[in-house]
N, CA, C and O atoms as a Tripos MOL2 file, in Angstrom:
@<TRIPOS>MOLECULE
protein
  284   283    71     0     0
PROTEIN
NO_CHARGES

@<TRIPOS>ATOM
      1 N          30.5650    6.6950    7.2120 N.3       1 PRO1
      2 CA         31.4600    6.6830    8.3650 C.3       1 PRO1
      3 C          32.5300    5.6010    8.2250 C.2       1 PRO1
      4 O          32.2490    4.4840    7.7900 O.2       1 PRO1
      5 N          33.7360    5.9460    8.5950 N.am      2 GLY2
      6 CA         34.8160    4.9840    8.5600 C.3       2 GLY2
      7 C          35.4640    4.8080    7.2010 C.2       2 GLY2
      8 O          36.2690    3.8950    7.0190 O.2       2 GLY2
      9 N          35.1340    5.6530    6.2530 N.am      3 LYS3
     10 CA         35.7000    5.5520    4.9040 C.3       3 LYS3
     11 C          36.3140    6.8910    4.5470 C.2       3 LYS3
     12 O          35.7260    7.9410    4.8060 O.2       3 LYS3
     13 N          37.4980    6.8550    3.9530 N.am      4 ASP4
     14 CA         38.1640    8.0780    3.5100 C.3       4 ASP4
     15 C          37.9340    8.2770    2.0280 C.2       4 ASP4
     16 O          37.7460    7.3160    1.2820 O.2       4 ASP4
     17 N          37.9490    9.5320    1.6040 N.am      5 GLY5
     18 CA         37.8030    9.8490    0.1920 C.3       5 GLY5
     19 C          38.5720   11.1090   -0.1330 C.2       5 GLY5
     20 O          39.1290   11.7620    0.7500 O.2       5 GLY5
     21 N          38.5940   11.4450   -1.4160 N.am      6 LEU6
     22 CA         39.3270   12.6080   -1.8850 C.3       6 LEU6
     23 C          38.3690   13.7220   -2.2650 C.2       6 LEU6
     24 O          37.4480   13.5230   -3.0580 O.2       6 LEU6
     25 N          38.5920   14.8900   -1.6950 N.am      7 LEU7
     26 CA         37.8880   16.1030   -2.1050 C.3       7 LEU7
     27 C          38.9120   16.9140   -2.8850 C.2       7 LEU7
     28 O          39.7650   17.5840   -2.3030 O.2       7 LEU7
     29 N          38.8170   16.8470   -4.2050 N.am      8 HIS8
     30 CA         39.8060   17.4710   -5.0880 C.3       8 HIS8
     31 C          39.8050   18.9840   -4.8990 C.2       8 HIS8
     32 O          38.7750   19.5740   -4.5740 O.2       8 HIS8
     33 N          40.9470   19.6030   -5.1010 N.am      9 ILE9
     34 CA         41.0830   21.0490   -4.9290 C.3       9 ILE9
     35 C          40.1040   21.8170   -5.8190 C.2       9 ILE9
     36 O          39.6680   22.9090   -5.4520 O.2       9 ILE9
     37 N          39.7560   21.2680   -6.9730 N.am     10 SER10
     38 CA         38.7800   21.9400   -7.8410 C.3      10 SER10
     39 C          37.4010   21.9640   -7.1930 C.2      10 SER10
     40 O          36.5990   22.8520   -7.4830 O.2      10 SER10
     41 N          37.1180   21.0050   -6.3230 N.am     11 GLN11
     42 CA         35.8510   20.9830   -5.5960 C.3      11 GLN11
     43 C          35.9130   21.8920   -4.3670 C.2      11 GLN11
     44 O          34.9010   22.4640   -3.9620 O.2      11 GLN11
     45 N          37.0930   22.0210   -3.7810 N.am     12 ILE12
     46 CA         37.2700   22.9090   -2.6300 C.3      12 ILE12
     47 C          37.0100   24.3520   -3.0490 C.2      12 ILE12
     48 O          36.5850   25.1760   -2.2400 O.2      12 ILE12
     49 N          37.2660   24.6440   -4.3090 N.am     13 ARG13
     50 CA         36.9960   25.9820   -4.8580 C.3      13 ARG13
     51 C          35.5390   26.3920   -4.6180 C.2      13 ARG13
     52 O          35.2510   27.5670   -4.3930 O.2      13 ARG13
     53 N          34.6290   25.4270   -4.6670 N.am     14 LYS14
     54 CA         33.2100   25.7060   -4.4190 C.3      14 LYS14
     55 C          32.9990   26.2060   -2.9940 C.2      14 LYS14
     56 O          32.1160   27.0270   -2.7440 O.2      14 LYS14
     57 N          33.8080   25.7120   -2.0610 N.am     15 LEU15
     58 CA         33.7120   26.1510   -0.6680 C.3      15 LEU15
     59 C          34.2730   27.5580   -0.4780 C.2      15 LEU15
     60 O          33.9630   28.2310    0.5050 O.2      15 LEU15
     61 N          35.1000   27.9940   -1.4260 N.am     16 ALA16
     62 CA         35.7280   29.3160   -1.3570 C.3      16 ALA16
     63 C          34.9470   30.3340   -2.1860 C.2      16 ALA16
     64 O          35.4790   31.3850   -2.5440 O.2      16 ALA16
     65 N          33.7010   30.0260   -2.4860 N.am     17 GLY17
     66 CA         32.8780   30.9580   -3.2490 C.3      17 GLY17
     67 C          33.2800   31.0600   -4.7080 C.2      17 GLY17
     68 O          33.0110   32.0710   -5.3560 O.2      17 GLY17
     69 N          33.9200   30.0250   -5.2300 N.am     18 GLY18
     70 CA         34.3230   30.0080   -6.6300 C.3      18 GLY18
     71 C          35.6740   30.6460   -6.9000 C.2      18 GLY18
     72 O          36.1470   30.6610   -8.0360 O.2      18 GLY18
     73 N          36.2930   31.1740   -5.8470 N.am     19 LYS19
     74 CA         37.6080   31.8070   -6.0220 C.3      19 LYS19
     75 C          38.6970   30.7520   -6.1640 C.2      19 LYS19
     76 O          38.5720   29.6410   -5.6490 O.2      19 LYS19
     77 N          39.7600   31.1100   -6.8650 N.am     20 ARG20
     78 CA         40.9040   30.2090   -7.0440 C.3      20 ARG20
     79 C          41.5290   29.8960   -5.6860 C.2      20 ARG20
     80 O          41.7120   30.7830   -4.8520 O.2      20 ARG20
     81 N          41.8510   28.6250   -5.4790 N.am     21 VAL21
     82 CA         42.4500   28.1750   -4.2250 C.3      21 VAL21
     83 C          43.9260   27.8770   -4.4700 C.2      21 VAL21
     84 O          44.2690   26.9200   -5.1640 O.2      21 VAL21
     85 N          44.7820   28.6940   -3.9010 N.am     22 GLU22
     86 CA         46.2290   28.4680   -4.0010 C.3      22 GLU22
     87 C          46.6820   27.4580   -2.9580 C.2      22 GLU22
     88 O          47.4650   26.5570   -3.2570 O.2      22 GLU22
     89 N          46.1880   27.6120   -1.7300 N.am     23 ASN23
     90 CA         46.5380   26.7250   -0.6250 C.3      23 ASN23
     91 C          45.2560   26.2320    0.0290 C.2      23 ASN23
     92 O          44.4160   27.0270    0.4510 O.2      23 ASN23
     93 N          45.1160   24.9250    0.1090 N.am     24 VAL24
     94 CA         43.9300   24.3390    0.7210 C.3      24 VAL24
     95 C          43.7560   24.8620    2.1450 C.2      24 VAL24
     96 O          42.6310   25.0550    2.6060 O.2      24 VAL24
     97 N          44.8640   25.0890    2.8350 N.am     25 GLU25
     98 CA         44.8140   25.5640    4.2180 C.3      25 GLU25
     99 C          44.1690   26.9440    4.3390 C.2      25 GLU25
    100 O          43.7520   27.3330    5.4300 O.2      25 GLU25
    101 N          44.0810   27.6850    3.2410 N.am     26 ASP26
    102 CA         43.4050   28.9800    3.2670 C.3      26 ASP26
    103 C          41.8920   28.8200    3.3530 C.2      26 ASP26
    104 O          41.1860   29.7540    3.7360 O.2      26 ASP26
    105 N          41.3920   27.6330    2.9980 N.am     27 VAL27
    106 CA         39.9510   27.3820    2.9750 C.3      27 VAL27
    107 C          39.5390   26.4140    4.0770 C.2      27 VAL27
    108 O          38.5210   26.6160    4.7380 O.2      27 VAL27
    109 N          40.3300   25.3650    4.2740 N.am     28 LEU28
    110 CA         40.0130   24.3220    5.2460 C.3      28 LEU28
    111 C          41.1510   24.1440    6.2320 C.2      28 LEU28
    112 O          42.3220   24.3120    5.8880 O.2      28 LEU28
    113 N          40.7980   23.8070    7.4520 N.am     29 GLY29
    114 CA         41.7950   23.5310    8.4680 C.3      29 GLY29
    115 C          42.0420   22.0320    8.5940 C.2      29 GLY29
    116 O          41.1830   21.2270    8.2330 O.2      29 GLY29
    117 N          43.1950   21.6630    9.0970 N.am     30 VAL30
    118 CA         43.5230   20.2580    9.3200 C.3      30 VAL30
    119 C          42.5210   19.6790   10.3100 C.2      30 VAL30
    120 O          42.3110   20.2340   11.3890 O.2      30 VAL30
    121 N          41.9070   18.5660    9.9390 N.am     31 GLY31
    122 CA         40.9400   17.9060   10.8030 C.3      31 GLY31
    123 C          39.5390   18.4810   10.7440 C.2      31 GLY31
    124 O          38.6330   17.9810   11.4110 O.2      31 GLY31
    125 N          39.3530   19.5270    9.9530 N.am     32 GLN32
    126 CA         38.0300   20.1470    9.8350 C.3      32 GLN32
    127 C          37.0720   19.1820    9.1490 C.2      32 GLN32
    128 O          37.4250   18.5470    8.1550 O.2      32 GLN32
    129 N          35.8610   19.0770    9.6830 N.am     33 LYS33
    130 CA         34.8540   18.2100    9.0820 C.3      33 LYS33
    131 C          34.0660   19.0050    8.0570 C.2      33 LYS33
    132 O          33.6850   20.1530    8.2880 O.2      33 LYS33
    133 N          33.8300   18.3640    6.9150 N.am     34 VAL34
    134 CA         33.1250   18.9980    5.8070 C.3      34 VAL34
    135 C          32.0430   18.0360    5.3330 C.2      34 VAL34
    136 O          32.3000   16.8450    5.1580 O.2      34 VAL34
    137 N          30.8470   18.5440    5.1280 N.am     35 GLN35
    138 CA         29.7520   17.7230    4.6100 C.3      35 GLN35
    139 C          29.9730   17.4920    3.1170 C.2      35 GLN35
    140 O          30.1290   18.4480    2.3580 O.2      35 GLN35
    141 N          29.9890   16.2250    2.6930 N.am     36 VAL36
    142 CA         30.2510   15.8840    1.2910 C.3      36 VAL36
    143 C          29.2660   14.8220    0.8140 C.2      36 VAL36
    144 O          28.5790   14.1750    1.6040 O.2      36 VAL36
    145 N          29.2240   14.6690   -0.5040 N.am     37 GLU37
    146 CA         28.4860   13.5800   -1.1330 C.3      37 GLU37
    147 C          29.4630   12.7880   -1.9910 C.2      37 GLU37
    148 O          30.4610   13.3300   -2.4650 O.2      37 GLU37
    149 N          29.1760   11.5220   -2.1870 N.am     38 ILE38
    150 CA         30.0170   10.6900   -3.0490 C.3      38 ILE38
    151 C          29.6550   10.9860   -4.4980 C.2      38 ILE38
    152 O          28.4980   10.8540   -4.8970 O.2      38 ILE38
    153 N          30.6490   11.3850   -5.2790 N.am     39 ALA39
    154 CA         30.4460   11.6650   -6.6990 C.3      39 ALA39
    155 C          30.7230   10.4190   -7.5290 C.2      39 ALA39
    156 O          30.0540   10.1660   -8.5300 O.2      39 ALA39
    157 N          31.7240    9.6390   -7.1000 N.am     40 GLU40
    158 CA         32.1330    8.4730   -7.8890 C.3      40 GLU40
    159 C          32.9100    7.5080   -7.0080 C.2      40 GLU40
    160 O          33.6040    7.9140   -6.0760 O.2      40 GLU40
    161 N          32.7820    6.2330   -7.3150 N.am     41 ILE41
    162 CA         33.6020    5.1930   -6.6920 C.3      41 ILE41
    163 C          34.3270    4.4950   -7.8270 C.2      41 ILE41
    164 O          33.6960    3.9120   -8.7080 O.2      41 ILE41
    165 N          35.6650    4.5530   -7.8080 N.am     42 ASP42
    166 CA         36.4130    3.9530   -8.9190 C.3      42 ASP42
    167 C          36.5440    2.4410   -8.7320 C.2      42 ASP42
    168 O          36.0790    1.8880   -7.7360 O.2      42 ASP42
    169 N          37.1740    1.7890   -9.6880 N.am     43 SER43
    170 CA         37.2870    0.3260   -9.6860 C.3      43 SER43
    171 C          38.0820   -0.2090   -8.4980 C.2      43 SER43
    172 O          37.9510   -1.3780   -8.1350 O.2      43 SER43
    173 N          38.9030    0.6450   -7.8950 N.am     44 ARG44
    174 CA         39.6840    0.2360   -6.7180 C.3      44 ARG44
    175 C          38.9570    0.5510   -5.4180 C.2      44 ARG44
    176 O          39.4740    0.2820   -4.3340 O.2      44 ARG44
    177 N          37.7580    1.1200   -5.5240 N.am     45 GLY45
    178 CA         36.9810    1.4460   -4.3350 C.3      45 GLY45
    179 C          37.2810    2.8100   -3.7560 C.2      45 GLY45
    180 O          36.8120    3.1330   -2.6650 O.2      45 GLY45
    181 N          38.0610    3.6270   -4.4720 N.am     46 LYS46
    182 CA         38.3720    4.9740   -3.9860 C.3      46 LYS46
    183 C          37.1840    5.8970   -4.2330 C.2      46 LYS46
    184 O          36.5240    5.8240   -5.2700 O.2      46 LYS46
    185 N          36.9300    6.7580   -3.2670 N.am     47 LEU47
    186 CA         35.7940    7.6700   -3.3410 C.3      47 LEU47
    187 C          36.2170    9.0440   -3.8290 C.2      47 LEU47
    188 O          37.1860    9.6170   -3.3320 O.2      47 LEU47
    189 N          35.4920    9.5680   -4.8000 N.am     48 SER48
    190 CA         35.6430   10.9660   -5.2100 C.3      48 SER48
    191 C          34.4590   11.7070   -4.6070 C.2      48 SER48
    192 O          33.3160   11.2650   -4.7230 O.2      48 SER48
    193 N          34.7360   12.8240   -3.9710 N.am     49 LEU49
    194 CA         33.7160   13.5380   -3.2130 C.3      49 LEU49
    195 C          33.4560   14.9250   -3.7710 C.2      49 LEU49
    196 O          34.3180   15.5210   -4.4160 O.2      49 LEU49
    197 N          32.2490   15.4360   -3.5120 N.am     50 VAL50
    198 CA         31.9040   16.8220   -3.8260 C.3      50 VAL50
    199 C          31.3190   17.4340   -2.5600 C.2      50 VAL50
    200 O          30.6130   16.7530   -1.8170 O.2      50 VAL50
    201 N          31.6040   18.7100   -2.3020 N.am     51 PRO51
    202 CA         31.0800   19.3360   -1.0910 C.3      51 PRO51
    203 C          29.5840   19.5900   -1.1970 C.2      51 PRO51
    204 O          29.0580   19.8430   -2.2800 O.2      51 PRO51
    205 N          28.9100   19.5170   -0.0560 N.am     52 VAL52
    206 CA         27.5070   19.8990    0.0240 C.3      52 VAL52
    207 C          27.5020   21.3530    0.4680 C.2      52 VAL52
    208 O          27.9520   21.6740    1.5680 O.2      52 VAL52
    209 N          26.9950   22.2270   -0.3830 N.am     53 ILE53
    210 CA         26.9640   23.6540   -0.1000 C.3      53 ILE53
    211 C          25.5860   24.0120    0.4300 C.2      53 ILE53
    212 O          24.5780   23.7700   -0.2340 O.2      53 ILE53
    213 N          25.5380   24.5950    1.6380 N.am     54 GLU54
    214 CA         24.2550   25.0030    2.2060 C.3      54 GLU54
    215 C          23.6020   26.0270    1.3010 C.2      54 GLU54
    216 O          24.2610   26.9370    0.7970 O.2      54 GLU54
    217 N          22.3100   25.8740    1.1000 N.am     55 GLY55
    218 CA         21.5850   26.8000    0.2390 C.3      55 GLY55
    219 C          21.3890   26.2410   -1.1500 C.2      55 GLY55
    220 O          20.3180   26.4210   -1.7310 O.2      55 GLY55
    221 N          22.3890   25.5660   -1.7110 N.am     56 GLU56
    222 CA         22.2450   24.9800   -3.0510 C.3      56 GLU56
    223 C          21.2660   23.8300   -3.0390 C.2      56 GLU56
    224 O          20.4390   23.7100   -3.9420 O.2      56 GLU56
    225 N          21.3450   22.9780   -2.0250 N.am     57 GLU57
    226 CA         20.4710   21.8160   -1.9580 C.3      57 GLU57
    227 C          19.0290   22.2620   -1.8090 C.2      57 GLU57
    228 O          18.1310   21.6970   -2.4330 O.2      57 GLU57
    229 N          18.8050   23.2740   -0.9840 N.am     58 GLY58
    230 CA         17.4590   23.8050   -0.7940 C.3      58 GLY58
    231 C          16.9040   24.3900   -2.0720 C.2      58 GLY58
    232 O          15.7150   24.2460   -2.3540 O.2      58 GLY58
    233 N          17.7460   25.0470   -2.8500 N.am     59 ALA59
    234 CA         17.3040   25.6310   -4.1150 C.3      59 ALA59
    235 C          16.9090   24.5300   -5.0860 C.2      59 ALA59
    236 O          15.9060   24.6550   -5.7890 O.2      59 ALA59
    237 N          17.6880   23.4520   -5.1310 N.am     60 ASP60
    238 CA         17.3530   22.3370   -6.0080 C.3      60 ASP60
    239 C          16.0420   21.7000   -5.5860 C.2      60 ASP60
    240 O          15.2140   21.3590   -6.4320 O.2      60 ASP60
    241 N          15.8470   21.5370   -4.2890 N.am     61 ALA61
    242 CA         14.6330   20.9130   -3.7880 C.3      61 ALA61
    243 C          13.4120   21.7620   -4.1140 C.2      61 ALA61
    244 O          12.3710   21.2190   -4.4830 O.2      61 ALA61
    245 N          13.5180   23.0820   -3.9870 N.am     62 SER62
    246 CA         12.3780   23.9430   -4.2800 C.3      62 SER62
    247 C          12.0420   23.9100   -5.7650 C.2      62 SER62
    248 O          10.8730   24.0090   -6.1350 O.2      62 SER62
    249 N          13.0570   23.7710   -6.6230 N.am     63 GLU63
    250 CA         12.8010   23.6540   -8.0570 C.3      63 GLU63
    251 C          12.0760   22.3590   -8.3600 C.2      63 GLU63
    252 O          11.1830   22.3360   -9.2080 O.2      63 GLU63
    253 N          12.4460   21.2700   -7.6780 N.am     64 ASP64
    254 CA         11.7750   19.9920   -7.8810 C.3      64 ASP64
    255 C          10.3120   20.0920   -7.4750 C.2      64 ASP64
    256 O           9.4440   19.5370   -8.1490 O.2      64 ASP64
    257 N          10.0300   20.7920   -6.3820 N.am     65 LYS65
    258 CA          8.6530   20.9540   -5.9320 C.3      65 LYS65
    259 C           7.8410   21.7270   -6.9570 C.2      65 LYS65
    260 O           6.6820   21.3960   -7.2060 O.2      65 LYS65
    261 N           8.4380   22.7580   -7.5570 N.am     66 LYS66
    262 CA          7.7420   23.5240   -8.5880 C.3      66 LYS66
    263 C           7.4050   22.6310   -9.7680 C.2      66 LYS66
    264 O           6.3070   22.7110  -10.3190 O.2      66 LYS66
    265 N           8.3520   21.7760  -10.1620 N.am     67 ASP67
    266 CA          8.1130   20.8710  -11.2830 C.3      67 ASP67
    267 C           6.9810   19.9080  -10.9660 C.2      67 ASP67
    268 O           6.1510   19.6260  -11.8300 O.2      67 ASP67
    269 N           6.9350   19.3960   -9.7280 N.am     68 ASP68
    270 CA          5.8960   18.4560   -9.3340 C.3      68 ASP68
    271 C           4.5290   19.1250   -9.3030 C.2      68 ASP68
    272 O           3.5280   18.4910   -9.6370 O.2      68 ASP68
    273 N           4.4690   20.3900   -8.9070 N.am     69 SER69
    274 CA          3.1860   21.0790   -8.8050 C.3      69 SER69
    275 C           2.5920   21.3780  -10.1740 C.2      69 SER69
    276 O           1.3850   21.5840  -10.2990 O.2      69 SER69
    277 N           3.4360   21.4020  -11.1990 N.am     70 ASP70
    278 CA          2.9520   21.6680  -12.5510 C.3      70 ASP70
    279 C           2.2820   20.4520  -13.1690 C.2      70 ASP70
    280 O           1.5750   20.5790  -14.1690 O.2      70 ASP70
    281 N           2.4880   19.2940  -12.6000 N.am     71 LYS71
    282 CA          1.9650   18.0430  -13.1860 C.3      71 LYS71
    283 C           0.5170   17.8180  -12.8330 C.2      71 LYS71
    284 O          -0.0710   16.8170  -13.2440 O.2      71 LYS71
@<TRIPOS>BOND
     1     1     2 1
     2     2     3 1
     3     3     4 2
     4     3     5 am
     5     5     6 1
     6     6     7 1
     7     7     8 2
     8     7     9 am
     9     9    10 1
    10    10    11 1
    11    11    12 2
    12    11    13 am
    13    13    14 1
    14    14    15 1
    15    15    16 2
    16    15    17 am
    17    17    18 1
    18    18    19 1
    19    19    20 2
    20    19    21 am
    21    21    22 1
    22    22    23 1
    23    23    24 2
    24    23    25 am
    25    25    26 1
    26    26    27 1
    27    27    28 2
    28    27    29 am
    29    29    30 1
    30    30    31 1
    31    31    32 2
    32    31    33 am
    33    33    34 1
    34    34    35 1
    35    35    36 2
    36    35    37 am
    37    37    38 1
    38    38    39 1
    39    39    40 2
    40    39    41 am
    41    41    42 1
    42    42    43 1
    43    43    44 2
    44    43    45 am
    45    45    46 1
    46    46    47 1
    47    47    48 2
    48    47    49 am
    49    49    50 1
    50    50    51 1
    51    51    52 2
    52    51    53 am
    53    53    54 1
    54    54    55 1
    55    55    56 2
    56    55    57 am
    57    57    58 1
    58    58    59 1
    59    59    60 2
    60    59    61 am
    61    61    62 1
    62    62    63 1
    63    63    64 2
    64    63    65 am
    65    65    66 1
    66    66    67 1
    67    67    68 2
    68    67    69 am
    69    69    70 1
    70    70    71 1
    71    71    72 2
    72    71    73 am
    73    73    74 1
    74    74    75 1
    75    75    76 2
    76    75    77 am
    77    77    78 1
    78    78    79 1
    79    79    80 2
    80    79    81 am
    81    81    82 1
    82    82    83 1
    83    83    84 2
    84    83    85 am
    85    85    86 1
    86    86    87 1
    87    87    88 2
    88    87    89 am
    89    89    90 1
    90    90    91 1
    91    91    92 2
    92    91    93 am
    93    93    94 1
    94    94    95 1
    95    95    96 2
    96    95    97 am
    97    97    98 1
    98    98    99 1
    99    99   100 2
   100    99   101 am
   101   101   102 1
   102   102   103 1
   103   103   104 2
   104   103   105 am
   105   105   106 1
   106   106   107 1
   107   107   108 2
   108   107   109 am
   109   109   110 1
   110   110   111 1
   111   111   112 2
   112   111   113 am
   113   113   114 1
   114   114   115 1
   115   115   116 2
   116   115   117 am
   117   117   118 1
   118   118   119 1
   119   119   120 2
   120   119   121 am
   121   121   122 1
   122   122   123 1
   123   123   124 2
   124   123   125 am
   125   125   126 1
   126   126   127 1
   127   127   128 2
   128   127   129 am
   129   129   130 1
   130   130   131 1
   131   131   132 2
   132   131   133 am
   133   133   134 1
   134   134   135 1
   135   135   136 2
   136   135   137 am
   137   137   138 1
   138   138   139 1
   139   139   140 2
   140   139   141 am
   141   141   142 1
   142   142   143 1
   143   143   144 2
   144   143   145 am
   145   145   146 1
   146   146   147 1
   147   147   148 2
   148   147   149 am
   149   149   150 1
   150   150   151 1
   151   151   152 2
   152   151   153 am
   153   153   154 1
   154   154   155 1
   155   155   156 2
   156   155   157 am
   157   157   158 1
   158   158   159 1
   159   159   160 2
   160   159   161 am
   161   161   162 1
   162   162   163 1
   163   163   164 2
   164   163   165 am
   165   165   166 1
   166   166   167 1
   167   167   168 2
   168   167   169 am
   169   169   170 1
   170   170   171 1
   171   171   172 2
   172   171   173 am
   173   173   174 1
   174   174   175 1
   175   175   176 2
   176   175   177 am
   177   177   178 1
   178   178   179 1
   179   179   180 2
   180   179   181 am
   181   181   182 1
   182   182   183 1
   183   183   184 2
   184   183   185 am
   185   185   186 1
   186   186   187 1
   187   187   188 2
   188   187   189 am
   189   189   190 1
   190   190   191 1
   191   191   192 2
   192   191   193 am
   193   193   194 1
   194   194   195 1
   195   195   196 2
   196   195   197 am
   197   197   198 1
   198   198   199 1
   199   199   200 2
   200   199   201 am
   201   201   202 1
   202   202   203 1
   203   203   204 2
   204   203   205 am
   205   205   206 1
   206   206   207 1
   207   207   208 2
   208   207   209 am
   209   209   210 1
   210   210   211 1
   211   211   212 2
   212   211   213 am
   213   213   214 1
   214   214   215 1
   215   215   216 2
   216   215   217 am
   217   217   218 1
   218   218   219 1
   219   219   220 2
   220   219   221 am
   221   221   222 1
   222   222   223 1
   223   223   224 2
   224   223   225 am
   225   225   226 1
   226   226   227 1
   227   227   228 2
   228   227   229 am
   229   229   230 1
   230   230   231 1
   231   231   232 2
   232   231   233 am
   233   233   234 1
   234   234   235 1
   235   235   236 2
   236   235   237 am
   237   237   238 1
   238   238   239 1
   239   239   240 2
   240   239   241 am
   241   241   242 1
   242   242   243 1
   243   243   244 2
   244   243   245 am
   245   245   246 1
   246   246   247 1
   247   247   248 2
   248   247   249 am
   249   249   250 1
   250   250   251 1
   251   251   252 2
   252   251   253 am
   253   253   254 1
   254   254   255 1
   255   255   256 2
   256   255   257 am
   257   257   258 1
   258   258   259 1
   259   259   260 2
   260   259   261 am
   261   261   262 1
   262   262   263 1
   263   263   264 2
   264   263   265 am
   265   265   266 1
   266   266   267 1
   267   267   268 2
   268   267   269 am
   269   269   270 1
   270   270   271 1
   271   271   272 2
   272   271   273 am
   273   273   274 1
   274   274   275 1
   275   275   276 2
   276   275   277 am
   277   277   278 1
   278   278   279 1
   279   279   280 2
   280   279   281 am
   281   281   282 1
   282   282   283 1
   283   283   284 2
@<TRIPOS>SUBSTRUCTURE
     1 PRO1         2 RESIDUE 1 A PRO
     2 GLY2         6 RESIDUE 1 A GLY
     3 LYS3        10 RESIDUE 1 A LYS
     4 ASP4        14 RESIDUE 1 A ASP
     5 GLY5        18 RESIDUE 1 A GLY
     6 LEU6        22 RESIDUE 1 A LEU
     7 LEU7        26 RESIDUE 1 A LEU
     8 HIS8        30 RESIDUE 1 A HIS
     9 ILE9        34 RESIDUE 1 A ILE
    10 SER10       38 RESIDUE 1 A SER
    11 GLN11       42 RESIDUE 1 A GLN
    12 ILE12       46 RESIDUE 1 A ILE
    13 ARG13       50 RESIDUE 1 A ARG
    14 LYS14       54 RESIDUE 1 A LYS
    15 LEU15       58 RESIDUE 1 A LEU
    16 ALA16       62 RESIDUE 1 A ALA
    17 GLY17       66 RESIDUE 1 A GLY
    18 GLY18       70 RESIDUE 1 A GLY
    19 LYS19       74 RESIDUE 1 A LYS
    20 ARG20       78 RESIDUE 1 A ARG
    21 VAL21       82 RESIDUE 1 A VAL
    22 GLU22       86 RESIDUE 1 A GLU
    23 ASN23       90 RESIDUE 1 A ASN
    24 VAL24       94 RESIDUE 1 A VAL
    25 GLU25       98 RESIDUE 1 A GLU
    26 ASP26      102 RESIDUE 1 A ASP
    27 VAL27      106 RESIDUE 1 A VAL
    28 LEU28      110 RESIDUE 1 A LEU
    29 GLY29      114 RESIDUE 1 A GLY
    30 VAL30      118 RESIDUE 1 A VAL
    31 GLY31      122 RESIDUE 1 A GLY
    32 GLN32      126 RESIDUE 1 A GLN
    33 LYS33      130 RESIDUE 1 A LYS
    34 VAL34      134 RESIDUE 1 A VAL
    35 GLN35      138 RESIDUE 1 A GLN
    36 VAL36      142 RESIDUE 1 A VAL
    37 GLU37      146 RESIDUE 1 A GLU
    38 ILE38      150 RESIDUE 1 A ILE
    39 ALA39      154 RESIDUE 1 A ALA
    40 GLU40      158 RESIDUE 1 A GLU
    41 ILE41      162 RESIDUE 1 A ILE
    42 ASP42      166 RESIDUE 1 A ASP
    43 SER43      170 RESIDUE 1 A SER
    44 ARG44      174 RESIDUE 1 A ARG
    45 GLY45      178 RESIDUE 1 A GLY
    46 LYS46      182 RESIDUE 1 A LYS
    47 LEU47      186 RESIDUE 1 A LEU
    48 SER48      190 RESIDUE 1 A SER
    49 LEU49      194 RESIDUE 1 A LEU
    50 VAL50      198 RESIDUE 1 A VAL
    51 PRO51      202 RESIDUE 1 A PRO
    52 VAL52      206 RESIDUE 1 A VAL
    53 ILE53      210 RESIDUE 1 A ILE
    54 GLU54      214 RESIDUE 1 A GLU
    55 GLY55      218 RESIDUE 1 A GLY
    56 GLU56      222 RESIDUE 1 A GLU
    57 GLU57      226 RESIDUE 1 A GLU
    58 GLY58      230 RESIDUE 1 A GLY
    59 ALA59      234 RESIDUE 1 A ALA
    60 ASP60      238 RESIDUE 1 A ASP
    61 ALA61      242 RESIDUE 1 A ALA
    62 SER62      246 RESIDUE 1 A SER
    63 GLU63      250 RESIDUE 1 A GLU
    64 ASP64      254 RESIDUE 1 A ASP
    65 LYS65      258 RESIDUE 1 A LYS
    66 LYS66      262 RESIDUE 1 A LYS
    67 ASP67      266 RESIDUE 1 A ASP
    68 ASP68      270 RESIDUE 1 A ASP
    69 SER69      274 RESIDUE 1 A SER
    70 ASP70      278 RESIDUE 1 A ASP
    71 LYS71      282 RESIDUE 1 A LYS
Protein backbone atom coordinates (compact mmCIF):
# COMPACT_ATOMS: atom_id res chain seq x y z
CA PRO A 1 0.00 0.00 0.00
CA GLY A 2 1.16 3.49 -0.82
CA LYS A 3 3.73 2.40 -3.40
CA ASP A 4 3.44 2.67 -7.17
CA GLY A 5 4.91 0.21 -9.64
CA LEU A 6 4.94 -0.65 -13.31
CA LEU A 7 2.83 -3.41 -14.83
CA HIS A 8 4.46 -3.74 -18.25
CA ILE A 9 2.22 -4.21 -21.29
CA SER A 10 3.76 -7.66 -21.82
CA GLN A 11 2.38 -8.62 -18.40
CA ILE A 12 -1.03 -7.07 -19.15
CA ARG A 13 -1.21 -9.57 -22.02
CA LYS A 14 -1.67 -12.27 -19.36
CA LEU A 15 -4.84 -10.48 -18.23
CA ALA A 16 -6.11 -10.54 -21.83
CA GLY A 17 -5.87 -14.32 -22.06
CA GLY A 18 -2.53 -14.19 -23.86
CA LYS A 19 -3.87 -12.10 -26.73
CA ARG A 20 -1.82 -9.22 -28.14
CA VAL A 21 -2.64 -5.91 -26.44
CA GLU A 22 -2.71 -2.94 -28.80
CA ASN A 23 -4.24 -0.51 -26.30
CA VAL A 24 -4.02 -0.98 -22.55
CA GLU A 25 -7.44 0.67 -22.28
CA ASP A 26 -8.92 -2.33 -24.10
CA VAL A 27 -7.97 -4.51 -21.11
CA LEU A 28 -7.84 -2.17 -18.11
CA GLY A 29 -9.73 0.95 -17.18
CA VAL A 30 -8.23 4.11 -15.69
CA GLY A 31 -8.13 3.70 -11.92
CA GLN A 32 -8.99 0.00 -12.08
CA LYS A 33 -7.44 -2.00 -9.25
CA VAL A 34 -5.51 -5.10 -10.23
CA GLN A 35 -4.04 -7.74 -7.92
CA VAL A 36 -0.27 -7.95 -8.54
CA GLU A 37 2.91 -9.38 -7.09
CA ILE A 38 6.32 -7.72 -7.00
CA ALA A 39 8.60 -9.34 -9.57
CA GLU A 40 11.63 -7.12 -9.05
CA ILE A 41 12.85 -4.02 -7.23
CA ASP A 42 15.57 -2.19 -9.14
CA SER A 43 18.49 -0.24 -7.64
CA ARG A 44 16.41 2.96 -7.66
CA GLY A 45 13.59 1.29 -5.73
CA LYS A 46 11.24 1.01 -8.72
CA LEU A 47 8.86 -1.93 -8.63
CA SER A 48 8.27 -4.28 -11.55
CA LEU A 49 4.97 -6.08 -11.16
CA VAL A 50 3.27 -9.20 -12.50
CA PRO A 51 -0.49 -9.79 -12.39
CA VAL A 52 -1.98 -12.41 -10.10
CA ILE A 53 -4.26 -14.52 -12.28
CA GLU A 54 -7.10 -16.29 -10.48
CA GLY A 55 -6.89 -20.02 -10.95
CA GLU A 56 -3.14 -20.10 -11.67
CA GLU A 57 -2.17 -19.68 -8.03
CA GLY A 58 -4.54 -22.44 -6.99
CA ALA A 59 -3.09 -24.76 -9.61
CA ASP A 60 0.43 -24.10 -8.36
CA ALA A 61 -0.63 -24.70 -4.77
CA SER A 62 -2.30 -28.02 -5.62
CA GLU A 63 0.87 -29.15 -7.43
CA ASP A 64 2.92 -28.31 -4.33
CA LYS A 65 0.56 -30.38 -2.19
CA LYS A 66 0.97 -33.35 -4.54
CA ASP A 67 4.75 -33.04 -4.27
CA ASP A 68 4.55 -32.93 -0.46
CA SER A 69 2.31 -36.00 -0.31
CA ASP A 70 4.85 -38.03 -2.27
CA LYS A 71 7.51 -37.51 0.40
